[in-house]
N, CA and C of each residue as an Amber inpcrd file, in Angstrom:
protein
   219
  -5.4860000 -14.0710000  11.1120000  -4.4720000 -13.2510000  10.4920000
  -4.3070000 -11.9700000  11.3050000  -3.0730000 -11.5760000  11.4850000
  -2.7760000 -10.3060000  12.1460000  -2.8000000  -9.2040000  11.0880000
  -3.4460000  -8.1070000  11.4070000  -3.4700000  -6.9610000  10.5070000
  -3.0330000  -5.7090000  11.2710000  -2.3990000  -4.8220000  10.5510000
  -1.9300000  -3.5720000  11.1480000  -2.7990000  -2.3900000  10.7340000
  -4.0190000  -2.6620000  10.2960000  -4.9350000  -1.5930000   9.9020000
  -5.1170000  -0.5720000  11.0270000  -5.2170000  -1.0070000  12.2920000
  -5.3450000  -0.0100000  13.3620000  -4.1600000   0.9510000  13.4290000
  -2.9580000   0.4870000  13.0950000  -1.7800000   1.3510000  13.0840000
  -1.9760000   2.5140000  12.1230000  -2.4490000   2.2060000  10.9180000
  -2.6260000   3.2490000   9.9010000  -3.6830000   4.2580000  10.3280000
  -4.7300000   3.7720000  10.9610000  -5.7720000   4.6670000  11.4800000
  -5.2080000   5.5500000  12.6040000  -4.4050000   4.9400000  13.4730000
  -3.8350000   5.6760000  14.6050000  -2.8930000   6.7850000  14.1410000
  -2.0280000   6.4870000  13.1790000  -1.1120000   7.5540000  12.7410000
  -1.8610000   8.6670000  12.0040000  -2.9270000   8.3050000  11.2820000
  -3.7540000   9.3550000  10.6420000  -4.3960000  10.2480000  11.7020000
  -4.9750000   9.6300000  12.7260000  -5.6420000  10.3960000  13.7910000
  -4.6660000  11.2990000  14.5310000  -3.4410000  10.8350000  14.7080000
  -2.4380000  11.6100000  15.4470000  -1.6080000  12.5190000  14.5420000
  -1.9220000  12.4590000  13.2450000  -1.2200000  13.2890000  12.2520000
   0.2950000  13.0770000  12.3070000   0.6730000  11.7950000  12.3420000
   2.0800000  11.3980000  12.3380000   2.3400000  10.6850000  11.0170000
   3.3410000  11.1110000  10.2970000   3.6530000  10.4780000   9.0150000
   4.6670000   9.3570000   9.1990000   4.7160000   8.4730000   8.2230000
   5.7410000   7.4360000   8.2560000   7.1220000   8.0710000   8.1400000
   7.2260000   9.1770000   7.4210000   8.4950000   9.9100000   7.3150000
   8.9830000  10.3210000   8.7130000   8.0750000  10.8690000   9.5070000
   8.4220000  11.2790000  10.8700000   8.8530000  10.0790000  11.7040000
   8.1300000   8.9740000  11.5830000   8.4970000   7.7780000  12.3440000
   9.8950000   7.3030000  11.9760000  10.2260000   7.3780000  10.6980000
  11.5350000   6.9100000  10.2350000  12.6420000   7.9100000  10.5780000
  12.4640000   9.1490000  10.1840000  13.5410000  10.1420000  10.2950000
  13.7150000  10.7130000  11.6990000  12.6140000  10.8590000  12.4290000
  12.7030000  11.5210000  13.7340000  12.5470000  10.5790000  14.9240000
  11.9260000   9.4140000  14.7010000  11.6430000   8.5410000  15.8420000
  12.3810000   7.2140000  15.7980000  13.1890000   6.9840000  14.7480000
  14.0500000   5.8130000  14.7180000  13.4050000   4.4950000  14.3150000
  12.2060000   4.5420000  13.7630000  11.5820000   3.3180000  13.2560000
  12.1660000   3.0580000  11.8690000  12.5920000   1.8490000  11.6090000
  13.2420000   1.5720000  10.3220000  12.2230000   1.5330000   9.1860000
  12.7070000   1.8530000   7.9940000  11.8400000   1.7810000   6.8180000
  11.4210000   0.3350000   6.5630000  12.2600000  -0.6260000   6.9640000
  11.9120000  -2.0430000   6.8290000  10.7080000  -2.3920000   7.7010000
  10.6480000  -1.8170000   8.9030000   9.4970000  -2.0570000   9.7810000
   8.2280000  -1.4780000   9.1620000   8.3160000  -0.2750000   8.6260000
   7.1520000   0.3440000   7.9730000   6.7060000  -0.5150000   6.7950000
   7.6550000  -1.0330000   6.0310000   7.3320000  -1.8950000   4.8970000
   6.6330000  -3.1680000   5.3700000   7.1090000  -3.7500000   6.4640000
   6.4730000  -4.9570000   7.0100000   5.0540000  -4.6560000   7.4750000
   4.8460000  -3.4870000   8.0550000   3.4970000  -3.0820000   8.4720000
   2.5790000  -2.9520000   7.2510000   3.0970000  -2.3590000   6.1860000
   2.3040000  -2.2040000   4.9530000   1.8700000  -3.5540000   4.3920000
   2.7530000  -4.5480000   4.5190000   2.5010000  -5.8750000   3.9420000
   1.8460000  -6.8370000   4.9370000   1.4720000  -6.3400000   6.1260000
   0.9050000  -7.1850000   7.1820000   1.8100000  -8.3700000   7.5060000
   3.1170000  -8.1310000   7.4970000   4.0820000  -9.1530000   7.8850000
   4.4310000  -8.9680000   9.3590000   4.9910000  -9.9860000   9.9400000
   5.2910000  -9.9640000  11.3630000   6.3390000  -8.9250000  11.7520000
   6.1260000  -8.3230000  12.9130000   7.1250000  -7.4660000  13.5380000
   7.2490000  -7.9210000  14.9890000   8.3430000  -7.5760000  15.6090000
   8.5880000  -8.0410000  16.9800000   7.7000000  -7.2990000  17.9810000
   7.5120000  -7.9350000  19.1230000   6.7620000  -7.2740000  20.1890000
   7.5300000  -6.0510000  20.6870000   8.8410000  -6.0830000  20.5590000
   9.6480000  -4.9210000  20.9220000   9.2980000  -3.7240000  20.0370000
   9.1140000  -3.9640000  18.7320000   8.7310000  -2.8850000  17.8080000
   7.3190000  -2.3870000  18.1170000   6.4200000  -3.3040000  18.4560000
   5.0660000  -2.9000000  18.8400000   5.1280000  -2.0220000  20.0790000
   5.9710000  -2.4040000  21.0340000   6.1720000  -1.6120000  22.2460000
   6.6960000  -0.2170000  21.8900000   7.6820000  -0.1570000  20.9960000
   8.2290000   1.1350000  20.5590000   7.1450000   2.0120000  19.9500000
   6.3400000   1.4230000  19.0660000   5.2700000   2.1950000  18.4060000
   4.2400000   2.6960000  19.4160000   3.8950000   1.8500000  20.3870000
   2.9390000   2.2660000  21.4230000   3.4890000   3.4480000  22.2270000
   4.7840000   3.4090000  22.5440000   5.3990000   4.5160000  23.2780000
   5.4100000   5.7850000  22.4420000   5.8290000   5.6670000  21.1870000
   5.9110000   6.8300000  20.3050000   4.5410000   7.4510000  20.0840000
   3.5410000   6.6020000  19.8430000   2.1970000   7.0980000  19.5200000
   1.3150000   7.2740000  20.7520000   1.8410000   6.9210000  21.9290000
   1.0870000   7.0070000  23.1790000  -0.2700000   6.3180000  23.0120000
  -0.1970000   5.0200000  22.6950000  -1.4290000   4.2740000  22.4270000
  -1.3320000   2.8670000  23.0030000  -2.4020000   2.1150000  22.8570000
  -2.4700000   0.7320000  23.3200000  -2.1130000  -0.2080000  22.1720000
  -1.7950000  -1.4510000  22.5090000  -1.4530000  -2.4550000  21.5030000
  -2.5640000  -2.5720000  20.4580000  -3.8090000  -2.5470000  20.8930000
  -4.9320000  -2.6870000  19.9570000  -5.0740000  -1.4950000  19.0110000
  -4.3380000  -0.4290000  19.2740000  -4.2900000   0.7020000  18.3390000
  -3.2320000   0.4780000  17.2580000  -2.4970000  -0.6230000  17.3590000
  -1.4440000  -0.9720000  16.4060000  -1.8190000  -2.2170000  15.5970000
  -2.2860000  -3.2530000  16.2820000  -2.5730000  -4.5160000  15.5910000
  -3.9280000  -5.0620000  16.0140000  -4.4780000  -5.9270000  15.1640000
  -5.6550000  -6.6980000  15.5650000  -5.6220000  -8.0520000  14.8710000
  -6.3230000  -8.9770000  15.4550000  -6.4210000 -10.3250000  14.9050000
  -7.7590000 -10.4620000  14.1900000  -7.6990000 -10.9120000  12.9450000
  -8.9030000 -11.1880000  12.1610000  -8.9090000 -12.6920000  11.9020000
  -9.9370000 -13.3920000  12.3930000  -9.9570000 -14.8490000  12.1950000
  -9.9100000 -15.2220000  10.7140000  -9.1910000 -16.3010000  10.4330000
  -9.1110000 -16.8420000   9.0860000 -10.4960000 -17.3350000   8.6860000
 -10.9100000 -17.0600000   7.4710000 -12.2340000 -17.4750000   7.0050000
 -12.4200000 -18.9840000   7.0750000 -11.3420000 -19.7420000   6.8760000
 -11.4200000 -21.1940000   6.8870000 -11.3590000 -21.7630000   8.2900000
 -10.9100000 -20.9620000   9.2320000 -10.7810000 -21.4280000  10.6130000
  -9.6350000 -22.4170000  10.7640000  -9.3650000 -22.7600000  11.9760000
  -8.3090000 -23.7410000  12.2330000  -6.9170000 -23.1580000  12.1210000
  -5.9440000 -24.0420000  12.2760000  -4.5340000 -23.6510000  12.2330000
  -3.9320000 -23.9850000  10.8870000  -2.9770000 -23.1740000  10.4840000
  -2.1940000 -23.4820000   9.2860000  -0.9470000 -24.2130000   9.7370000
  -0.6040000 -25.2590000   9.0660000   0.6170000 -26.0120000   9.3900000
   1.6960000 -25.6810000   8.4140000
């Protein structure tokens, strides 16, 4: 499972609010909502967030293996 927990930690460390990302940096509220729900976002959005936050991809997302293992069909 992909999780965006690192994103939340990164914005806290950099003292950047979701309000700032939306109103001043052009990130849509829908993208923030998808991050909150651990839903998929495009690699383009990940790239945008990395540029805005001056961070690496791993500061935005991480992969947590499924407890059951294997692939979901």
